[in-house]
mmCIF file as Biopython writes it, N, C-alpha, C and O atoms, coordinates in Angstrom:
data_model
#
loop_
_atom_site.group_PDB
_atom_site.id
_atom_site.type_symbol
_atom_site.label_atom_id
_atom_site.label_alt_id
_atom_site.label_comp_id
_atom_site.label_asym_id
_atom_site.label_entity_id
_atom_site.label_seq_id
_atom_site.pdbx_PDB_ins_code
_atom_site.Cartn_x
_atom_site.Cartn_y
_atom_site.Cartn_z
_atom_site.occupancy
_atom_site.B_iso_or_equiv
_atom_site.auth_seq_id
_atom_site.auth_asym_id
_atom_site.pdbx_PDB_model_num
ATOM 1   N N  . MET A ? 1  ? 74.528 89.638  102.383 1.0 0.0 1  A 1 
ATOM 2   C CA . MET A ? 1  ? 75.086 90.202  101.048 1.0 0.0 1  A 1 
ATOM 3   C C  . MET A ? 1  ? 74.126 91.109  100.008 1.0 0.0 1  A 1 
ATOM 4   O O  . MET A ? 1  ? 73.190 90.742  99.299  1.0 0.0 1  A 1 
ATOM 5   N N  . GLU A ? 2  ? 74.566 92.084  100.146 1.0 0.0 2  A 1 
ATOM 6   C CA . GLU A ? 2  ? 72.602 93.204  99.500  1.0 0.0 2  A 1 
ATOM 7   C C  . GLU A ? 2  ? 72.675 92.855  97.845  1.0 0.0 2  A 1 
ATOM 8   O O  . GLU A ? 2  ? 73.691 92.776  97.155  1.0 0.0 2  A 1 
ATOM 9   N N  . ILE A ? 3  ? 71.869 92.751  97.611  1.0 0.0 3  A 1 
ATOM 10  C CA . ILE A ? 3  ? 71.812 91.942  96.172  1.0 0.0 3  A 1 
ATOM 11  C C  . ILE A ? 3  ? 70.339 93.459  95.266  1.0 0.0 3  A 1 
ATOM 12  O O  . ILE A ? 3  ? 69.297 93.781  95.837  1.0 0.0 3  A 1 
ATOM 13  N N  . SER A ? 4  ? 70.654 93.847  94.312  1.0 0.0 4  A 1 
ATOM 14  C CA . SER A ? 4  ? 69.624 95.373  94.289  1.0 0.0 4  A 1 
ATOM 15  C C  . SER A ? 4  ? 68.454 94.608  93.942  1.0 0.0 4  A 1 
ATOM 16  O O  . SER A ? 4  ? 68.331 93.417  93.657  1.0 0.0 4  A 1 
ATOM 17  N N  . TYR A ? 5  ? 67.823 95.321  94.008  1.0 0.0 5  A 1 
ATOM 18  C CA . TYR A ? 5  ? 66.091 94.969  93.529  1.0 0.0 5  A 1 
ATOM 19  C C  . TYR A ? 5  ? 66.353 94.656  91.865  1.0 0.0 5  A 1 
ATOM 20  O O  . TYR A ? 5  ? 65.709 93.772  91.298  1.0 0.0 5  A 1 
ATOM 21  N N  . ARG A ? 6  ? 67.286 95.414  91.212  1.0 0.0 6  A 1 
ATOM 22  C CA . ARG A ? 6  ? 67.293 95.421  89.766  1.0 0.0 6  A 1 
ATOM 23  C C  . ARG A ? 6  ? 68.048 94.580  89.120  1.0 0.0 6  A 1 
ATOM 24  O O  . ARG A ? 6  ? 68.142 94.825  87.918  1.0 0.0 6  A 1 
ATOM 25  N N  . ASP A ? 7  ? 68.773 93.428  89.605  1.0 0.0 7  A 1 
ATOM 26  C CA . ASP A ? 7  ? 69.231 92.518  89.369  1.0 0.0 7  A 1 
ATOM 27  C C  . ASP A ? 7  ? 68.890 91.699  89.622  1.0 0.0 7  A 1 
ATOM 28  O O  . ASP A ? 7  ? 69.743 90.910  90.029  1.0 0.0 7  A 1 
ATOM 29  N N  . LEU A ? 8  ? 67.544 91.239  89.603  1.0 0.0 8  A 1 
ATOM 30  C CA . LEU A ? 8  ? 66.585 90.208  89.635  1.0 0.0 8  A 1 
ATOM 31  C C  . LEU A ? 8  ? 65.364 90.557  88.917  1.0 0.0 8  A 1 
ATOM 32  O O  . LEU A ? 8  ? 64.792 91.639  88.780  1.0 0.0 8  A 1 
ATOM 33  N N  . SER A ? 9  ? 65.000 88.943  88.329  1.0 0.0 9  A 1 
ATOM 34  C CA . SER A ? 9  ? 64.194 88.615  87.107  1.0 0.0 9  A 1 
ATOM 35  C C  . SER A ? 9  ? 62.765 89.277  87.631  1.0 0.0 9  A 1 
ATOM 36  O O  . SER A ? 9  ? 62.608 88.994  88.819  1.0 0.0 9  A 1 
ATOM 37  N N  . ALA A ? 10 ? 61.628 90.112  87.075  1.0 0.0 10 A 1 
ATOM 38  C CA . ALA A ? 10 ? 60.268 90.210  87.520  1.0 0.0 10 A 1 
ATOM 39  C C  . ALA A ? 10 ? 60.195 89.082  88.436  1.0 0.0 10 A 1 
ATOM 40  O O  . ALA A ? 10 ? 60.447 89.151  89.639  1.0 0.0 10 A 1 
ATOM 41  N N  . ASP A ? 11 ? 59.852 88.084  87.830  1.0 0.0 11 A 1 
ATOM 42  C CA . ASP A ? 11 ? 59.354 87.182  88.876  1.0 0.0 11 A 1 
ATOM 43  C C  . ASP A ? 11 ? 60.025 86.702  90.465  1.0 0.0 11 A 1 
ATOM 44  O O  . ASP A ? 11 ? 59.737 86.186  91.545  1.0 0.0 11 A 1 
ATOM 45  N N  . ALA A ? 12 ? 60.976 87.227  89.776  1.0 0.0 12 A 1 
ATOM 46  C CA . ALA A ? 12 ? 62.174 86.783  91.011  1.0 0.0 12 A 1 
ATOM 47  C C  . ALA A ? 12 ? 61.778 87.508  92.613  1.0 0.0 12 A 1 
ATOM 48  O O  . ALA A ? 12 ? 61.453 87.146  93.744  1.0 0.0 12 A 1 
ATOM 49  N N  . LEU A ? 13 ? 62.019 88.605  91.933  1.0 0.0 13 A 1 
ATOM 50  C CA . LEU A ? 13 ? 61.367 90.090  92.569  1.0 0.0 13 A 1 
ATOM 51  C C  . LEU A ? 13 ? 60.550 90.095  92.978  1.0 0.0 13 A 1 
ATOM 52  O O  . LEU A ? 13 ? 60.613 90.827  93.966  1.0 0.0 13 A 1 
ATOM 53  N N  . ARG A ? 14 ? 59.372 89.567  92.827  1.0 0.0 14 A 1 
ATOM 54  C CA . ARG A ? 14 ? 57.374 88.970  92.813  1.0 0.0 14 A 1 
ATOM 55  C C  . ARG A ? 14 ? 58.093 87.864  94.104  1.0 0.0 14 A 1 
ATOM 56  O O  . ARG A ? 14 ? 58.100 88.186  95.292  1.0 0.0 14 A 1 
ATOM 57  N N  . GLY A ? 15 ? 58.416 87.123  93.810  1.0 0.0 15 A 1 
ATOM 58  C CA . GLY A ? 15 ? 59.023 86.138  94.643  1.0 0.0 15 A 1 
ATOM 59  C C  . GLY A ? 15 ? 59.472 86.589  96.150  1.0 0.0 15 A 1 
ATOM 60  O O  . GLY A ? 15 ? 59.137 86.374  97.315  1.0 0.0 15 A 1 
ATOM 61  N N  . VAL A ? 16 ? 60.070 87.057  95.696  1.0 0.0 16 A 1 
ATOM 62  C CA . VAL A ? 16 ? 61.282 87.783  97.255  1.0 0.0 16 A 1 
ATOM 63  C C  . VAL A ? 16 ? 59.830 88.465  97.464  1.0 0.0 16 A 1 
ATOM 64  O O  . VAL A ? 16 ? 59.279 87.551  98.077  1.0 0.0 16 A 1 
ATOM 65  N N  . VAL A ? 17 ? 59.109 89.221  97.378  1.0 0.0 17 A 1 
ATOM 66  C CA . VAL A ? 17 ? 58.569 90.490  98.033  1.0 0.0 17 A 1 
ATOM 67  C C  . VAL A ? 17 ? 57.203 89.460  98.829  1.0 0.0 17 A 1 
ATOM 68  O O  . VAL A ? 17 ? 56.977 89.386  100.037 1.0 0.0 17 A 1 
ATOM 69  N N  . GLU A ? 18 ? 56.420 88.723  97.654  1.0 0.0 18 A 1 
ATOM 70  C CA . GLU A ? 18 ? 55.553 88.048  98.738  1.0 0.0 18 A 1 
ATOM 71  C C  . GLU A ? 18 ? 55.744 87.315  99.624  1.0 0.0 18 A 1 
ATOM 72  O O  . GLU A ? 18 ? 54.922 87.218  100.535 1.0 0.0 18 A 1 
ATOM 73  N N  . GLU A ? 19 ? 57.098 86.466  99.590  1.0 0.0 19 A 1 
ATOM 74  C CA . GLU A ? 19 ? 57.665 85.704  100.652 1.0 0.0 19 A 1 
ATOM 75  C C  . GLU A ? 19 ? 57.513 86.830  102.023 1.0 0.0 19 A 1 
ATOM 76  O O  . GLU A ? 19 ? 56.865 86.673  103.058 1.0 0.0 19 A 1 
ATOM 77  N N  . TYR A ? 20 ? 58.222 87.801  101.663 1.0 0.0 20 A 1 
ATOM 78  C CA . TYR A ? 20 ? 58.295 88.539  102.674 1.0 0.0 20 A 1 
ATOM 79  C C  . TYR A ? 20 ? 56.967 88.881  103.616 1.0 0.0 20 A 1 
ATOM 80  O O  . TYR A ? 20 ? 56.834 88.671  104.822 1.0 0.0 20 A 1 
ATOM 81  N N  . ILE A ? 21 ? 56.073 89.450  102.722 1.0 0.0 21 A 1 
ATOM 82  C CA . ILE A ? 21 ? 55.041 89.978  103.579 1.0 0.0 21 A 1 
ATOM 83  C C  . ILE A ? 21 ? 54.253 88.680  103.970 1.0 0.0 21 A 1 
ATOM 84  O O  . ILE A ? 21 ? 53.817 88.710  105.121 1.0 0.0 21 A 1 
ATOM 85  N N  . THR A ? 22 ? 54.000 87.631  103.304 1.0 0.0 22 A 1 
ATOM 86  C CA . THR A ? 22 ? 53.898 86.355  104.146 1.0 0.0 22 A 1 
ATOM 87  C C  . THR A ? 22 ? 54.393 85.678  105.396 1.0 0.0 22 A 1 
ATOM 88  O O  . THR A ? 22 ? 53.740 85.174  106.310 1.0 0.0 22 A 1 
ATOM 89  N N  . ARG A ? 23 ? 55.860 85.794  105.211 1.0 0.0 23 A 1 
ATOM 90  C CA . ARG A ? 23 ? 55.787 85.583  106.452 1.0 0.0 23 A 1 
ATOM 91  C C  . ARG A ? 23 ? 56.415 86.470  107.590 1.0 0.0 23 A 1 
ATOM 92  O O  . ARG A ? 23 ? 56.689 85.938  108.666 1.0 0.0 23 A 1 
ATOM 93  N N  . GLU A ? 24 ? 56.660 87.868  107.371 1.0 0.0 24 A 1 
ATOM 94  C CA . GLU A ? 24 ? 56.644 88.637  108.173 1.0 0.0 24 A 1 
ATOM 95  C C  . GLU A ? 24 ? 55.242 88.849  109.297 1.0 0.0 24 A 1 
ATOM 96  O O  . GLU A ? 24 ? 55.196 88.980  110.520 1.0 0.0 24 A 1 
ATOM 97  N N  . GLY A ? 25 ? 53.926 88.799  107.975 1.0 0.0 25 A 1 
ATOM 98  C CA . GLY A ? 25 ? 53.062 89.250  108.497 1.0 0.0 25 A 1 
ATOM 99  C C  . GLY A ? 25 ? 52.663 90.801  108.763 1.0 0.0 25 A 1 
ATOM 100 O O  . GLY A ? 25 ? 51.962 91.061  109.740 1.0 0.0 25 A 1 
ATOM 101 N N  . THR A ? 26 ? 53.146 91.916  107.822 1.0 0.0 26 A 1 
ATOM 102 C CA . THR A ? 26 ? 53.641 92.978  107.974 1.0 0.0 26 A 1 
ATOM 103 C C  . THR A ? 26 ? 52.549 93.947  108.173 1.0 0.0 26 A 1 
ATOM 104 O O  . THR A ? 26 ? 51.809 94.309  107.259 1.0 0.0 26 A 1 
ATOM 105 N N  . ASP A ? 27 ? 52.455 94.417  109.569 1.0 0.0 27 A 1 
ATOM 106 C CA . ASP A ? 27 ? 51.560 95.374  109.839 1.0 0.0 27 A 1 
ATOM 107 C C  . ASP A ? 27 ? 51.842 96.619  109.119 1.0 0.0 27 A 1 
ATOM 108 O O  . ASP A ? 27 ? 52.922 97.088  108.760 1.0 0.0 27 A 1 
ATOM 109 N N  . TYR A ? 28 ? 50.592 97.076  108.977 1.0 0.0 28 A 1 
ATOM 110 C CA . TYR A ? 28 ? 50.734 98.454  107.984 1.0 0.0 28 A 1 
ATOM 111 C C  . TYR A ? 28 ? 49.594 99.521  108.561 1.0 0.0 28 A 1 
ATOM 112 O O  . TYR A ? 28 ? 48.876 100.300 107.934 1.0 0.0 28 A 1 
ATOM 113 N N  . GLY A ? 29 ? 49.674 99.316  109.701 1.0 0.0 29 A 1 
ATOM 114 C CA . GLY A ? 29 ? 48.188 99.867  110.940 1.0 0.0 29 A 1 
ATOM 115 C C  . GLY A ? 29 ? 47.480 99.657  110.933 1.0 0.0 29 A 1 
ATOM 116 O O  . GLY A ? 29 ? 47.099 98.492  110.823 1.0 0.0 29 A 1 
ATOM 117 N N  . THR A ? 30 ? 46.574 100.925 111.081 1.0 0.0 30 A 1 
ATOM 118 C CA . THR A ? 30 ? 45.145 100.460 111.025 1.0 0.0 30 A 1 
ATOM 119 C C  . THR A ? 30 ? 43.833 100.489 110.078 1.0 0.0 30 A 1 
ATOM 120 O O  . THR A ? 30 ? 42.634 100.518 110.354 1.0 0.0 30 A 1 
ATOM 121 N N  . GLN A ? 31 ? 44.627 100.466 108.697 1.0 0.0 31 A 1 
ATOM 122 C CA . GLN A ? 31 ? 43.922 100.085 107.758 1.0 0.0 31 A 1 
ATOM 123 C C  . GLN A ? 31 ? 44.338 98.839  107.331 1.0 0.0 31 A 1 
ATOM 124 O O  . GLN A ? 31 ? 45.386 98.406  107.810 1.0 0.0 31 A 1 
ATOM 125 N N  . GLU A ? 32 ? 43.633 98.072  106.402 1.0 0.0 32 A 1 
ATOM 126 C CA . GLU A ? 32 ? 44.117 96.264  105.489 1.0 0.0 32 A 1 
ATOM 127 C C  . GLU A ? 32 ? 44.120 97.347  104.254 1.0 0.0 32 A 1 
ATOM 128 O O  . GLU A ? 32 ? 43.514 98.325  103.816 1.0 0.0 32 A 1 
ATOM 129 N N  . TYR A ? 33 ? 45.458 96.304  103.956 1.0 0.0 33 A 1 
ATOM 130 C CA . TYR A ? 33 ? 45.369 96.439  102.490 1.0 0.0 33 A 1 
ATOM 131 C C  . TYR A ? 33 ? 45.285 94.965  102.001 1.0 0.0 33 A 1 
ATOM 132 O O  . TYR A ? 33 ? 45.529 93.918  102.600 1.0 0.0 33 A 1 
ATOM 133 N N  . SER A ? 34 ? 44.809 95.231  100.564 1.0 0.0 34 A 1 
ATOM 134 C CA . SER A ? 34 ? 45.360 94.130  99.822  1.0 0.0 34 A 1 
ATOM 135 C C  . SER A ? 34 ? 46.346 93.585  99.550  1.0 0.0 34 A 1 
ATOM 136 O O  . SER A ? 34 ? 47.187 94.420  99.217  1.0 0.0 34 A 1 
ATOM 137 N N  . PHE A ? 35 ? 46.821 92.303  99.498  1.0 0.0 35 A 1 
ATOM 138 C CA . PHE A ? 35 ? 47.811 91.567  99.035  1.0 0.0 35 A 1 
ATOM 139 C C  . PHE A ? 35 ? 48.582 92.191  98.280  1.0 0.0 35 A 1 
ATOM 140 O O  . PHE A ? 35 ? 49.777 92.342  98.532  1.0 0.0 35 A 1 
ATOM 141 N N  . THR A ? 36 ? 47.842 92.761  96.966  1.0 0.0 36 A 1 
ATOM 142 C CA . THR A ? 36 ? 48.338 93.664  95.869  1.0 0.0 36 A 1 
ATOM 143 C C  . THR A ? 36 ? 48.812 94.823  96.489  1.0 0.0 36 A 1 
ATOM 144 O O  . THR A ? 36 ? 49.656 95.490  95.891  1.0 0.0 36 A 1 
ATOM 145 N N  . SER A ? 37 ? 48.588 95.019  97.103  1.0 0.0 37 A 1 
ATOM 146 C CA . SER A ? 37 ? 48.697 96.557  97.106  1.0 0.0 37 A 1 
ATOM 147 C C  . SER A ? 37 ? 49.631 96.669  98.257  1.0 0.0 37 A 1 
ATOM 148 O O  . SER A ? 37 ? 50.145 97.786  98.311  1.0 0.0 37 A 1 
ATOM 149 N N  . LYS A ? 38 ? 50.030 95.802  99.250  1.0 0.0 38 A 1 
ATOM 150 C CA . LYS A ? 38 ? 50.998 95.736  99.984  1.0 0.0 38 A 1 
ATOM 151 C C  . LYS A ? 38 ? 52.288 95.295  99.260  1.0 0.0 38 A 1 
ATOM 152 O O  . LYS A ? 38 ? 53.380 95.586  99.749  1.0 0.0 38 A 1 
ATOM 153 N N  . ILE A ? 39 ? 52.178 94.505  97.949  1.0 0.0 39 A 1 
ATOM 154 C CA . ILE A ? 39 ? 53.297 94.388  97.067  1.0 0.0 39 A 1 
ATOM 155 C C  . ILE A ? 39 ? 53.593 95.438  96.429  1.0 0.0 39 A 1 
ATOM 156 O O  . ILE A ? 39 ? 54.813 95.286  96.380  1.0 0.0 39 A 1 
ATOM 157 N N  . GLU A ? 40 ? 53.369 96.508  95.838  1.0 0.0 40 A 1 
ATOM 158 C CA . GLU A ? 40 ? 53.205 97.510  95.401  1.0 0.0 40 A 1 
ATOM 159 C C  . GLU A ? 40 ? 53.734 98.669  96.517  1.0 0.0 40 A 1 
ATOM 160 O O  . GLU A ? 40 ? 54.559 99.441  96.028  1.0 0.0 40 A 1 
ATOM 161 N N  . GLN A ? 41 ? 53.400 98.915  97.914  1.0 0.0 41 A 1 
ATOM 162 C CA . GLN A ? 41 ? 54.297 99.647  98.314  1.0 0.0 41 A 1 
ATOM 163 C C  . GLN A ? 41 ? 55.543 99.301  98.558  1.0 0.0 41 A 1 
ATOM 164 O O  . GLN A ? 41 ? 56.430 100.128 98.347  1.0 0.0 41 A 1 
ATOM 165 N N  . VAL A ? 42 ? 55.902 97.818  99.124  1.0 0.0 42 A 1 
ATOM 166 C CA . VAL A ? 42 ? 57.206 97.356  99.049  1.0 0.0 42 A 1 
ATOM 167 C C  . VAL A ? 42 ? 58.035 97.294  98.093  1.0 0.0 42 A 1 
ATOM 168 O O  . VAL A ? 42 ? 59.210 96.950  98.222  1.0 0.0 42 A 1 
ATOM 169 N N  . MET A ? 43 ? 57.452 97.650  96.967  1.0 0.0 43 A 1 
ATOM 170 C CA . MET A ? 43 ? 57.817 97.452  95.480  1.0 0.0 43 A 1 
ATOM 171 C C  . MET A ? 43 ? 58.521 99.264  95.419  1.0 0.0 43 A 1 
ATOM 172 O O  . MET A ? 43 ? 59.591 99.631  94.934  1.0 0.0 43 A 1 
ATOM 173 N N  . ARG A ? 44 ? 57.696 99.897  95.944  1.0 0.0 44 A 1 
ATOM 174 C CA . ARG A ? 44 ? 58.036 101.641 95.474  1.0 0.0 44 A 1 
ATOM 175 C C  . ARG A ? 44 ? 59.521 101.706 96.570  1.0 0.0 44 A 1 
ATOM 176 O O  . ARG A ? 44 ? 60.617 102.165 96.249  1.0 0.0 44 A 1 
ATOM 177 N N  . GLN A ? 45 ? 59.155 101.126 97.854  1.0 0.0 45 A 1 
ATOM 178 C CA . GLN A ? 45 ? 60.100 101.123 98.411  1.0 0.0 45 A 1 
ATOM 179 C C  . GLN A ? 45 ? 61.399 100.776 98.720  1.0 0.0 45 A 1 
ATOM 180 O O  . GLN A ? 45 ? 62.260 101.043 99.559  1.0 0.0 45 A 1 
ATOM 181 N N  . LEU A ? 46 ? 61.182 99.870  97.438  1.0 0.0 46 A 1 
ATOM 182 C CA . LEU A ? 46 ? 62.482 99.288  96.951  1.0 0.0 46 A 1 
ATOM 183 C C  . LEU A ? 46 ? 62.934 100.713 96.105  1.0 0.0 46 A 1 
ATOM 184 O O  . LEU A ? 46 ? 63.807 101.515 96.434  1.0 0.0 46 A 1 
ATOM 185 N N  . GLU A ? 47 ? 62.237 100.741 95.166  1.0 0.0 47 A 1 
ATOM 186 C CA . GLU A ? 47 ? 62.356 101.945 94.163  1.0 0.0 47 A 1 
ATOM 187 C C  . GLU A ? 47 ? 63.223 103.256 94.657  1.0 0.0 47 A 1 
ATOM 188 O O  . GLU A ? 47 ? 64.108 103.964 94.176  1.0 0.0 47 A 1 
ATOM 189 N N  . ARG A ? 48 ? 62.567 103.194 95.736  1.0 0.0 48 A 1 
ATOM 190 C CA . ARG A ? 48 ? 62.914 104.986 96.569  1.0 0.0 48 A 1 
ATOM 191 C C  . ARG A ? 48 ? 63.844 104.453 97.127  1.0 0.0 48 A 1 
ATOM 192 O O  . ARG A ? 48 ? 64.726 105.302 97.251  1.0 0.0 48 A 1 
ATOM 193 N N  . GLY A ? 49 ? 64.314 103.003 97.762  1.0 0.0 49 A 1 
ATOM 194 C CA . GLY A ? 49 ? 65.784 103.114 98.650  1.0 0.0 49 A 1 
ATOM 195 C C  . GLY A ? 49 ? 65.936 103.037 99.948  1.0 0.0 49 A 1 
ATOM 196 O O  . GLY A ? 49 ? 66.824 103.078 100.799 1.0 0.0 49 A 1 
ATOM 197 N N  . GLU A ? 50 ? 64.524 102.881 99.819  1.0 0.0 50 A 1 
ATOM 198 C CA . GLU A ? 50 ? 64.391 102.715 101.708 1.0 0.0 50 A 1 
ATOM 199 C C  . GLU A ? 50 ? 64.083 101.488 102.156 1.0 0.0 50 A 1 
ATOM 200 O O  . GLU A ? 50 ? 63.541 101.437 103.260 1.0 0.0 50 A 1 
ATOM 201 N N  . VAL A ? 51 ? 64.390 100.001 101.305 1.0 0.0 51 A 1 
ATOM 202 C CA . VAL A ? 51 ? 64.261 99.140  101.611 1.0 0.0 51 A 1 
ATOM 203 C C  . VAL A ? 51 ? 65.310 98.285  100.939 1.0 0.0 51 A 1 
ATOM 204 O O  . VAL A ? 51 ? 65.275 98.243  99.709  1.0 0.0 51 A 1 
ATOM 205 N N  . LYS A ? 52 ? 66.011 97.765  101.423 1.0 0.0 52 A 1 
ATOM 206 C CA . LYS A ? 52 ? 66.809 96.672  100.070 1.0 0.0 52 A 1 
ATOM 207 C C  . LYS A ? 52 ? 67.050 95.430  100.521 1.0 0.0 52 A 1 
ATOM 208 O O  . LYS A ? 52 ? 67.275 95.318  101.726 1.0 0.0 52 A 1 
ATOM 209 N N  . ILE A ? 53 ? 67.058 94.347  99.758  1.0 0.0 53 A 1 
ATOM 210 C CA . ILE A ? 53 ? 67.684 93.098  99.967  1.0 0.0 53 A 1 
ATOM 211 C C  . ILE A ? 53 ? 68.758 92.573  100.582 1.0 0.0 53 A 1 
ATOM 212 O O  . ILE A ? 53 ? 69.850 93.111  100.401 1.0 0.0 53 A 1 
ATOM 213 N N  . LEU A ? 54 ? 68.676 91.755  101.182 1.0 0.0 54 A 1 
ATOM 214 C CA . LEU A ? 54 ? 69.836 90.907  101.597 1.0 0.0 54 A 1 
ATOM 215 C C  . LEU A ? 54 ? 69.745 89.691  101.528 1.0 0.0 54 A 1 
ATOM 216 O O  . LEU A ? 54 ? 68.625 89.215  101.345 1.0 0.0 54 A 1 
ATOM 217 N N  . PHE A ? 55 ? 70.808 88.885  101.643 1.0 0.0 55 A 1 
ATOM 218 C CA . PHE A ? 55 ? 70.946 87.341  100.886 1.0 0.0 55 A 1 
ATOM 219 C C  . PHE A ? 55 ? 71.996 86.782  101.722 1.0 0.0 55 A 1 
ATOM 220 O O  . PHE A ? 55 ? 73.142 87.230  101.746 1.0 0.0 55 A 1 
ATOM 221 N N  . ASP A ? 56 ? 71.497 85.585  102.551 1.0 0.0 56 A 1 
ATOM 222 C CA . ASP A ? 56 ? 72.085 85.243  103.052 1.0 0.0 56 A 1 
ATOM 223 C C  . ASP A ? 56 ? 72.655 83.473  102.121 1.0 0.0 56 A 1 
ATOM 224 O O  . ASP A ? 56 ? 71.907 82.555  101.784 1.0 0.0 56 A 1 
ATOM 225 N N  . ALA A ? 57 ? 73.980 83.552  101.973 1.0 0.0 57 A 1 
ATOM 226 C CA . ALA A ? 57 ? 74.733 82.391  101.249 1.0 0.0 57 A 1 
ATOM 227 C C  . ALA A ? 57 ? 74.610 80.963  101.975 1.0 0.0 57 A 1 
ATOM 228 O O  . ALA A ? 57 ? 74.473 79.854  101.459 1.0 0.0 57 A 1 
ATOM 229 N N  . GLU A ? 58 ? 74.696 81.306  103.250 1.0 0.0 58 A 1 
ATOM 230 C CA . GLU A ? 58 ? 75.005 80.233  104.051 1.0 0.0 58 A 1 
ATOM 231 C C  . GLU A ? 58 ? 73.022 79.398  103.911 1.0 0.0 58 A 1 
ATOM 232 O O  . GLU A ? 58 ? 72.784 78.325  103.356 1.0 0.0 58 A 1 
ATOM 233 N N  . SER A ? 59 ? 72.527 79.822  104.227 1.0 0.0 59 A 1 
ATOM 234 C CA . SER A ? 59 ? 70.719 79.513  104.401 1.0 0.0 59 A 1 
ATOM 235 C C  . SER A ? 59 ? 70.112 79.781  103.075 1.0 0.0 59 A 1 
ATOM 236 O O  . SER A ? 59 ? 68.916 79.675  102.806 1.0 0.0 59 A 1 
ATOM 237 N N  . GLU A ? 60 ? 70.890 80.074  102.424 1.0 0.0 60 A 1 
ATOM 238 C CA . GLU A ? 60 ? 70.277 80.608  100.449 1.0 0.0 60 A 1 
ATOM 239 C C  . GLU A ? 60 ? 69.033 81.150  101.135 1.0 0.0 60 A 1 
ATOM 240 O O  . GLU A ? 60 ? 68.065 80.409  100.968 1.0 0.0 60 A 1 
ATOM 241 N N  . THR A ? 61 ? 68.846 81.988  101.694 1.0 0.0 61 A 1 
ATOM 242 C CA . THR A ? 61 ? 67.405 83.133  101.834 1.0 0.0 61 A 1 
ATOM 243 C C  . THR A ? 61 ? 67.705 84.569  101.161 1.0 0.0 61 A 1 
ATOM 244 O O  . THR A ? 61 ? 68.597 84.932  100.394 1.0 0.0 61 A 1 
ATOM 245 N N  . CYS A ? 62 ? 66.908 85.063  101.588 1.0 0.0 62 A 1 
ATOM 246 C CA . CYS A ? 62 ? 66.097 86.578  101.375 1.0 0.0 62 A 1 
ATOM 247 C C  . CYS A ? 62 ? 65.675 87.413  102.519 1.0 0.0 62 A 1 
ATOM 248 O O  . CYS A ? 62 ? 64.883 86.910  103.316 1.0 0.0 62 A 1 
ATOM 249 N N  . THR A ? 63 ? 65.960 88.232  102.649 1.0 0.0 63 A 1 
ATOM 250 C CA . THR A ? 63 ? 65.129 89.035  103.530 1.0 0.0 63 A 1 
ATOM 251 C C  . THR A ? 63 ? 65.218 90.553  102.873 1.0 0.0 63 A 1 
ATOM 252 O O  . THR A ? 63 ? 65.963 91.004  102.004 1.0 0.0 63 A 1 
ATOM 253 N N  . LEU A ? 64 ? 64.065 91.204  103.709 1.0 0.0 64 A 1 
ATOM 254 C CA . LEU A ? 64 ? 63.813 92.672  103.162 1.0 0.0 64 A 1 
ATOM 255 C C  . LEU A ? 64 ? 64.542 93.545  104.482 1.0 0.0 64 A 1 
ATOM 256 O O  . LEU A ? 64 ? 64.379 93.188  105.649 1.0 0.0 64 A 1 
ATOM 257 N N  . VAL A ? 65 ? 65.052 94.286  104.239 1.0 0.0 65 A 1 
ATOM 258 C CA . VAL A ? 65 ? 65.213 95.678  105.687 1.0 0.0 65 A 1 
ATOM 259 C C  . VAL A ? 65 ? 65.358 96.256  105.422 1.0 0.0 65 A 1 
ATOM 260 O O  . VAL A ? 65 ? 65.912 96.297  104.324 1.0 0.0 65 A 1 
ATOM 261 N N  . SER A ? 66 ? 65.001 97.508  106.180 1.0 0.0 66 A 1 
ATOM 262 C CA . SER A ? 66 ? 65.046 98.670  106.208 1.0 0.0 66 A 1 
ATOM 263 C C  . SER A ? 66 ? 66.593 99.300  105.772 1.0 0.0 66 A 1 
ATOM 264 O O  . SER A ? 66 ? 67.606 98.699  106.130 1.0 0.0 66 A 1 
ATOM 265 N N  . ALA A ? 67 ? 66.675 100.563 104.970 1.0 0.0 67 A 1 
ATOM 266 C CA . ALA A ? 67 ? 67.976 100.985 105.064 1.0 0.0 67 A 1 
ATOM 267 C C  . ALA A ? 67 ? 68.749 101.817 105.630 1.0 0.0 67 A 1 
ATOM 268 O O  . ALA A ? 67 ? 69.919 102.176 105.498 1.0 0.0 67 A 1 
ATOM 269 N N  . ARG A ? 68 ? 67.757 102.096 106.384 1.0 0.0 68 A 1 
ATOM 270 C CA . ARG A ? 68 ? 68.878 103.363 107.634 1.0 0.0 68 A 1 
ATOM 271 C C  . ARG A ? 68 ? 69.180 102.100 108.569 1.0 0.0 68 A 1 
ATOM 272 O O  . ARG A ? 68 ? 70.052 102.401 109.384 1.0 0.0 68 A 1 
ATOM 273 N N  . ASP A ? 69 ? 68.685 100.631 108.727 1.0 0.0 69 A 1 
ATOM 274 C CA . ASP A ? 69 ? 69.396 99.673  109.907 1.0 0.0 69 A 1 
ATOM 275 C C  . ASP A ? 69 ? 71.022 99.000  109.504 1.0 0.0 69 A 1 
ATOM 276 O O  . ASP A ? 69 ? 71.613 98.286  110.315 1.0 0.0 69 A 1 
#
């Protein structure tokens, strides 16, 4: 089930994004970015609609996926 990032509290949204970044070991290319910078990048992607949040009711977990998928 897709969840709009707007439906989450600021704390919940930040938690989902932080968990994704640490779990995925997100690759940002040859340049290194701070953890805070990575959070800001993902937040902007959510705002632009490039990334969406999916919730799996069975496992009660969230993940972020490309909106193109």
